[in-house]
C-alpha positions as a Python dict, from the first residue, in 0.01 Angstrom:
ca = {
    (1, 'X'): (0, 0, 0),
    (2, 'X'): (239, -290, -22),
    (3, 'X'): (382, -383, 316),
    (4, 'X'): (629, -633, 457),
    (5, 'X'): (503, -853, 740),
    (6, 'X'): (780, -1001, 955),
    (7, 'X'): (778, -1367, 1061),
    (8, 'X'): (627, -1430, 1404),
    (9, 'X'): (861, -1405, 1701),
    (10, 'X'): (835, -1640, 2003),
    (11, 'X'): (480, -1652, 2132),
    (12, 'X'): (339, -1495, 1815),
    (13, 'X'): (122, -1610, 1524),
    (14, 'X'): (120, -1488, 1164),
    (15, 'X'): (-229, -1503, 1017),
    (16, 'X'): (-373, -1474, 667),
    (17, 'X'): (-680, -1255, 707),
    (18, 'X'): (-987, -1394, 532),
    (19, 'X'): (-1250, -1146, 652),
    (20, 'X'): (-1281, -845, 880),
    (21, 'X'): (-1567, -639, 1012),
    (22, 'X'): (-1559, -259, 1013),
    (23, 'X'): (-1629, -136, 1366),
    (24, 'X'): (-1728, 208, 1491),
    (25, 'X'): (-1394, 234, 1671),
    (26, 'X'): (-1214, 219, 1335),
    (27, 'X'): (-1437, 502, 1213),
    (28, 'X'): (-1366, 708, 1526),
    (29, 'X'): (-993, 673, 1465),
    (30, 'X'): (-1026, 794, 1105),
    (31, 'X'): (-1233, 1089, 1229),
    (32, 'X'): (-965, 1179, 1485),
    (33, 'X'): (-1187, 1117, 1788),
    (34, 'X'): (-983, 824, 1920),
    (35, 'X'): (-611, 887, 1925),
    (36, 'X'): (-380, 598, 1836),
    (37, 'X'): (-18, 596, 1714),
    (38, 'X'): (-5, 658, 1340),
    (39, 'X'): (61, 554, 1068),
    (40, 'X'): (-110, 228, 1156),
    (41, 'X'): (-291, -64, 1000),
    (42, 'X'): (-641, -50, 1144),
    (43, 'X'): (-899, -324, 1196),
    (44, 'X'): (-955, -535, 1505),
    (45, 'X'): (-1248, -762, 1417),
    (46, 'X'): (-1101, -1038, 1208),
    (47, 'X'): (-1108, -1402, 1110),
    (48, 'X'): (-822, -1578, 938),
    (49, 'X'): (-608, -1887, 892),
    (50, 'X'): (-282, -1945, 1076),
    (51, 'X'): (7, -1919, 828),
    (52, 'X'): (298, -1975, 1067),
    (53, 'X'): (374, -1977, 1438),
    (54, 'X'): (663, -1861, 1652),
    (55, 'X'): (858, -2060, 1905),
    (56, 'X'): (657, -2176, 2205),
    (57, 'X'): (310, -2140, 2049),
    (58, 'X'): (97, -2441, 2142),
    (59, 'X'): (-271, -2341, 2123),
    (60, 'X'): (-288, -2305, 1742),
    (61, 'X'): (-103, -2451, 1443),
    (62, 'X'): (-68, -2363, 1073),
    (63, 'X'): (-397, -2421, 890),
    (64, 'X'): (-620, -2352, 1190),
    (65, 'X'): (-911, -2114, 1149),
    (66, 'X'): (-892, -1844, 1415),
    (67, 'X'): (-1040, -1521, 1545),
    (68, 'X'): (-827, -1232, 1673),
    (69, 'X'): (-923, -1036, 1983),
    (70, 'X'): (-851, -669, 2067),
    (71, 'X'): (-852, -773, 2434),
    (72, 'X'): (-623, -1073, 2488),
    (73, 'X'): (-637, -1340, 2758),
    (74, 'X'): (-295, -1423, 2900),
    (75, 'X'): (-443, -1651, 3169),
    (76, 'X'): (-175, -1528, 3410),
    (77, 'X'): (-255, -1172, 3523),
    (78, 'X'): (-490, -1075, 3807),
    (79, 'X'): (-771, -989, 3564),
    (80, 'X'): (-751, -1321, 3380),
    (81, 'X'): (-725, -1521, 3700),
    (82, 'X'): (-1023, -1348, 3862),
    (83, 'X'): (-1352, -1531, 3791),
    (84, 'X'): (-1519, -1209, 3673),
    (85, 'X'): (-1223, -1032, 3515),
    (86, 'X'): (-1160, -1021, 3141),
    (87, 'X'): (-964, -700, 3076),
    (88, 'X'): (-624, -865, 3050),
    (89, 'X'): (-341, -649, 3183),
    (90, 'X'): (-141, -721, 2867),
    (91, 'X'): (-399, -541, 2651),
    (92, 'X'): (-291, -270, 2405),
    (93, 'X'): (-611, -64, 2416),
    (94, 'X'): (-572, 174, 2714),
    (95, 'X'): (-353, 346, 2615),
    (96, 'X'): (-293, 211, 2263),
    (97, 'X'): (80, 155, 2213),
    (98, 'X'): (65, 40, 1853),
    (99, 'X'): (333, -219, 1927),
    (100, 'X'): (364, -587, 2007),
    (101, 'X'): (435, -706, 2362),
    (102, 'X'): (811, -673, 2310),
    (103, 'X'): (770, -306, 2212),
    (104, 'X'): (835, -350, 1840),
    (105, 'X'): (632, -367, 1517),
    (106, 'X'): (601, -644, 1259),
    (107, 'X'): (493, -414, 973),
    (108, 'X'): (714, -218, 735),
    (109, 'X'): (599, 12, 453),
    (110, 'X'): (841, 197, 224),
    (111, 'X'): (1121, 123, 465),
    (112, 'X'): (932, 269, 763),
    (113, 'X'): (790, 77, 1055),
    (114, 'X'): (408, 91, 1080),
    (115, 'X'): (207, 66, 1401),
    (116, 'X'): (-36, -213, 1492),
    (117, 'X'): (-386, -148, 1625),
    (118, 'X'): (-472, -309, 1961),
    (119, 'X'): (-232, -593, 1881),
    (120, 'X'): (-455, -713, 1595),
    (121, 'X'): (-456, -503, 1271),
    (122, 'X'): (-695, -693, 1047),
    (123, 'X'): (-714, -460, 744),
    (124, 'X'): (-426, -642, 575),
    (125, 'X'): (-371, -969, 392),
    (126, 'X'): (-135, -1088, 666),
    (127, 'X'): (-94, -982, 1026),
    (128, 'X'): (104, -1091, 1330),
    (129, 'X'): (-77, -1135, 1660),
    (130, 'X'): (39, -1263, 1995),
    (131, 'X'): (-88, -1610, 2083),
    (132, 'X'): (-277, -1470, 2383),
    (133, 'X'): (-503, -1278, 2142),
    (134, 'X'): (-588, -1569, 1912),
    (135, 'X'): (-863, -1829, 1948),
    (136, 'X'): (-909, -2143, 1737),
    (137, 'X'): (-1261, -2188, 1596),
    (138, 'X'): (-1456, -2462, 1418),
    (139, 'X'): (-1297, -2578, 1094),
    (140, 'X'): (-1627, -2538, 910),
    (141, 'X'): (-1697, -2182, 1025),
    (142, 'X'): (-1784, -1938, 741),
    (143, 'X'): (-1517, -1673, 786),
    (144, 'X'): (-1708, -1387, 624),
    (145, 'X'): (-1984, -1432, 881),
    (146, 'X'): (-1809, -1521, 1204),
    (147, 'X'): (-1549, -1242, 1188),
    (148, 'X'): (-1792, -1014, 1374),
    (149, 'X'): (-1798, -1264, 1660),
    (150, 'X'): (-1445, -1151, 1749),
    (151, 'X'): (-1564, -810, 1874),
    (152, 'X'): (-1907, -668, 1788),
    (153, 'X'): (-2121, -969, 1874),
    (154, 'X'): (-1964, -1053, 2213),
    (155, 'X'): (-1951, -685, 2305),
    (156, 'X'): (-2326, -649, 2249),
    (157, 'X'): (-2433, -991, 2375),
    (158, 'X'): (-2211, -975, 2682),
    (159, 'X'): (-2333, -629, 2778),
    (160, 'X'): (-2679, -784, 2810),
    (161, 'X'): (-2604, -1135, 2937),
    (162, 'X'): (-2297, -1069, 3153),
    (163, 'X'): (-2285, -702, 3252),
    (164, 'X'): (-2650, -594, 3283),
    (165, 'X'): (-2807, -938, 3321),
    (166, 'X'): (-3133, -834, 3159),
    (167, 'X'): (-3437, -1007, 3308),
    (168, 'X'): (-3759, -1136, 3146),
    (169, 'X'): (-4035, -875, 3125),
    (170, 'X'): (-3796, -583, 3171),
    (171, 'X'): (-3778, -255, 2979),
    (172, 'X'): (-3464, -152, 2790),
    (173, 'X'): (-3335, 143, 2590),
    (174, 'X'): (-3046, 118, 2343),
    (175, 'X'): (-2864, 435, 2238),
    (176, 'X'): (-2710, 366, 1897),
    (177, 'X'): (-2846, 110, 1651),
    (178, 'X'): (-2525, 23, 1469),
    (179, 'X'): (-2357, -317, 1480),
    (180, 'X'): (-2301, -334, 1855),
    (181, 'X'): (-2632, -167, 1944),
    (182, 'X'): (-2811, -413, 1717),
    (183, 'X'): (-2637, -703, 1891),
    (184, 'X'): (-2760, -557, 2222),
    (185, 'X'): (-3115, -550, 2083),
    (186, 'X'): (-3093, -916, 1978),
    (187, 'X'): (-2970, -1015, 2325),
    (188, 'X'): (-3237, -809, 2502),
    (189, 'X'): (-3504, -984, 2299),
    (190, 'X'): (-3349, -1324, 2372),
    (191, 'X'): (-3353, -1231, 2744),
    (192, 'X'): (-3728, -1175, 2730),
    (193, 'X'): (-3738, -796, 2757),
    (194, 'X'): (-4095, -674, 2717),
    (195, 'X'): (-4004, -339, 2564),
    (196, 'X'): (-3691, -234, 2377),
    (197, 'X'): (-3660, 133, 2284),
    (198, 'X'): (-3407, 214, 2013),
    (199, 'X'): (-3249, 560, 1988),
    (200, 'X'): (-3066, 682, 1678),
    (201, 'X'): (-3055, 994, 1462),
    (202, 'X'): (-3042, 780, 1146),
    (203, 'X'): (-3395, 659, 1076),
    (204, 'X'): (-3266, 440, 794),
    (205, 'X'): (-3170, 193, 1069),
    (206, 'X'): (-3518, 175, 1220),
    (207, 'X'): (-3659, -101, 994),
    (208, 'X'): (-3355, -321, 1067),
    (209, 'X'): (-3390, -247, 1439),
    (210, 'X'): (-3759, -341, 1444),
    (211, 'X'): (-3681, -668, 1267),
    (212, 'X'): (-3431, -749, 1543),
    (213, 'X'): (-3671, -674, 1828),
    (214, 'X'): (-3696, -297, 1888),
    (215, 'X'): (-4052, -204, 1988),
    (216, 'X'): (-4016, 176, 1979),
    (217, 'X'): (-3781, 393, 1772),
    (218, 'X'): (-3683, 747, 1871),
    (219, 'X'): (-3491, 1009, 1674),
    (220, 'X'): (-3361, 1266, 1927),
    (221, 'X'): (-3342, 1532, 1656),
    (222, 'X'): (-3720, 1516, 1606),
    (223, 'X'): (-3821, 1536, 1973),
    (224, 'X'): (-3933, 1850, 2153),
    (225, 'X'): (-3748, 1754, 2472),
    (226, 'X'): (-3435, 1555, 2561),
    (227, 'X'): (-3469, 1190, 2459),
    (228, 'X'): (-3408, 1069, 2815),
    (229, 'X'): (-3712, 1264, 2933),
    (230, 'X'): (-3922, 1103, 2661),
    (231, 'X'): (-3796, 757, 2761),
    (232, 'X'): (-3885, 821, 3127),
    (233, 'X'): (-4235, 936, 3026),
    (234, 'X'): (-4283, 632, 2799),
    (235, 'X'): (-4189, 387, 3074),
    (236, 'X'): (-4339, 556, 3380),
    (237, 'X'): (-4024, 610, 3585),
    (238, 'X'): (-3744, 503, 3353),
    (239, 'X'): (-3617, 178, 3206),
    (240, 'X'): (-3476, -119, 3390),
    (241, 'X'): (-3172, -134, 3163),
    (242, 'X'): (-3002, 125, 2940),
    (243, 'X'): (-2718, 68, 2695),
    (244, 'X'): (-2498, 332, 2534),
    (245, 'X'): (-2341, 205, 2211),
    (246, 'X'): (-2237, 530, 2046),
    (247, 'X'): (-1941, 668, 2237),
    (248, 'X'): (-2053, 1025, 2309),
    (249, 'X'): (-2056, 1191, 2650),
    (250, 'X'): (-2404, 1338, 2602),
    (251, 'X'): (-2558, 1002, 2512),
    (252, 'X'): (-2382, 834, 2805),
    (253, 'X'): (-2542, 1082, 3045),
    (254, 'X'): (-2872, 1048, 2859),
    (255, 'X'): (-2864, 671, 2898),
    (256, 'X'): (-2799, 704, 3271),
    (257, 'X'): (-3081, 955, 3312),
    (258, 'X'): (-3315, 717, 3126),
    (259, 'X'): (-3284, 458, 3402),
    (260, 'X'): (-3531, 398, 3683),
    (261, 'X'): (-3398, 598, 3981),
    (262, 'X'): (-3408, 308, 4227),
    (263, 'X'): (-3278, 10, 4034),
    (264, 'X'): (-3202, 107, 3675),
    (265, 'X'): (-2877, -28, 3531),
    (266, 'X'): (-2682, 170, 3270),
    (267, 'X'): (-2407, -2, 3070),
    (268, 'X'): (-2152, 206, 2879),
    (269, 'X'): (-2028, 23, 2570),
    (270, 'X'): (-1928, 303, 2331),
    (271, 'X'): (-1569, 431, 2333),
    (272, 'X'): (-1564, 801, 2421),
    (273, 'X'): (-1331, 1043, 2237),
    (274, 'X'): (-977, 1055, 2372),
    (275, 'X'): (-922, 1273, 2681),
    (276, 'X'): (-1295, 1330, 2737),
    (277, 'X'): (-1452, 1339, 3082),
    (278, 'X'): (-1789, 1202, 3188),
    (279, 'X'): (-1969, 1460, 3403),
    (280, 'X'): (-2309, 1405, 3564),
    (281, 'X'): (-2501, 1486, 3881),
    (282, 'X'): (-2391, 1232, 4147),
    (283, 'X'): (-2745, 1235, 4284),
    (284, 'X'): (-2833, 1018, 3985),
    (285, 'X'): (-2649, 735, 4159),
    (286, 'X'): (-2753, 816, 4515),
    (287, 'X'): (-3107, 691, 4458),
    (288, 'X'): (-2986, 350, 4344),
    (289, 'X'): (-2902, 368, 3974),
    (290, 'X'): (-2606, 155, 3869),
    (291, 'X'): (-2349, 267, 3612),
    (292, 'X'): (-2134, -8, 3462),
    (293, 'X'): (-1887, -67, 3184),
    (294, 'X'): (-1738, -372, 3020),
    (295, 'X'): (-1497, -461, 2739),
    (296, 'X'): (-1588, -728, 2483),
    (297, 'X'): (-1895, -812, 2688),
    (298, 'X'): (-1689, -927, 2988),
    (299, 'X'): (-1614, -1250, 2801),
    (300, 'X'): (-1277, -1412, 2866),
    (301, 'X'): (-1186, -1391, 2501),
    (302, 'X'): (-986, -1709, 2428),
    (303, 'X'): (-1192, -1925, 2660),
    (304, 'X'): (-1541, -1802, 2573),
    (305, 'X'): (-1565, -1641, 2230),
    (306, 'X'): (-1479, -1954, 2024),
    (307, 'X'): (-1777, -2114, 2201),
    (308, 'X'): (-1998, -1842, 2050),
    (309, 'X'): (-1879, -1953, 1706),
    (310, 'X'): (-1974, -2310, 1799),
    (311, 'X'): (-2317, -2184, 1908),
    (312, 'X'): (-2348, -2013, 1569),
    (313, 'X'): (-2252, -2332, 1387),
    (314, 'X'): (-2508, -2527, 1591),
    (315, 'X'): (-2773, -2263, 1509),
    (316, 'X'): (-2818, -2169, 1875),
    (317, 'X'): (-2755, -1807, 1778),
    (318, 'X'): (-2791, -1632, 1441),
    (319, 'X'): (-2579, -1323, 1394),
    (320, 'X'): (-2620, -1306, 1016),
    (321, 'X'): (-2882, -1025, 1030),
    (322, 'X'): (-2615, -793, 1172),
    (323, 'X'): (-2416, -809, 846),
    (324, 'X'): (-2594, -597, 590),
    (325, 'X'): (-2311, -547, 339),
    (326, 'X'): (-1997, -728, 216),
    (327, 'X'): (-1712, -595, 3),
    (328, 'X'): (-1382, -730, -129),
    (329, 'X'): (-1069, -596, 45),
    (330, 'X'): (-987, -377, -254),
    (331, 'X'): (-1314, -187, -196),
    (332, 'X'): (-1246, -106, 169),
    (333, 'X'): (-1271, 270, 108),
    (334, 'X'): (-1614, 226, -49),
    (335, 'X'): (-1715, 15, 250),
    (336, 'X'): (-1604, 289, 489),
    (337, 'X'): (-1797, 552, 293),
    (338, 'X'): (-2111, 341, 326),
    (339, 'X'): (-2046, 284, 695),
    (340, 'X'): (-1972, 649, 772),
    (341, 'X'): (-2288, 754, 588),
    (342, 'X'): (-2491, 524, 812),
    (343, 'X'): (-2622, 305, 530),
    (344, 'X'): (-2531, -26, 695),
    (345, 'X'): (-2532, -204, 1029),
    (346, 'X'): (-2214, -411, 996),
    (347, 'X'): (-2005, -415, 682),
    (348, 'X'): (-1754, -695, 629),
    (349, 'X'): (-1458, -697, 394),
    (350, 'X'): (-1313, -1022, 265),
    (351, 'X'): (-1039, -1153, 38),
}
């Protein structure tokens, strides 16, 4: 579709999108699991170049390479000011409004206003994002590689490094071996985990997972008992750390039940379907298990995520193995078909 993209208003930035990753959340929206205002331009994992800026914008200028973040950092609210908080109160995720901070849209299609997604909308040649959701990155950064560092990479890495704080010699289980689950695996290995169990119903992902550090692969559909029971048997009394990167209630409970009863830590990363409820036996927590959540890996997005790009440029981290396929923007539907069929880990689209 041809759309009109309005100029940026005060405090806003108009960006030419160079590359965008396809995330599981985008897929969930297309499948109707996650409800957002429609019609909308999807995409929230993007890298681009600043085309123009609105009045008052000071942190970026035209020509800068930037990442866009689904969770902004206003640096003023109680979450941003707290040393551990990162879920900025100006976010547009819970609930998704589909609008900019002033309650309006910058997109028009066939004379009709179109909604934004999480204040980002990266599946378009141009988008408008508020300055608080934009971070300047290294001028030499390869855009078709670092775009996943705006969401998937920090979400997975931060779940391990910031939320769970995985320790050397520990045991881990990862439910879901897609882009974010694979990032979790990489971080668990970097943390010195002695055993990393990967759980997925798509065995096509197992070779990739083993290359990244998974020691044991389990397909729940081929087990004679619930996968959490198998994990507990494999590890004696349960894992030290469990990560749920799928977004289903059953796998969230399964991840919690996989944890050691006294000190196991379960981190929920996947986005559950809209209006769902997490129900489990409270005795699971009474013995000492810890259930945690975290958005974008608990990173303060503008302050911390550009530093991950610098780490990538300095070869301190290598996130390239997470990107298994690339397509031009015009082939986005083909990319989604591949992604929905489970034939890739992370698929990136680019100009």
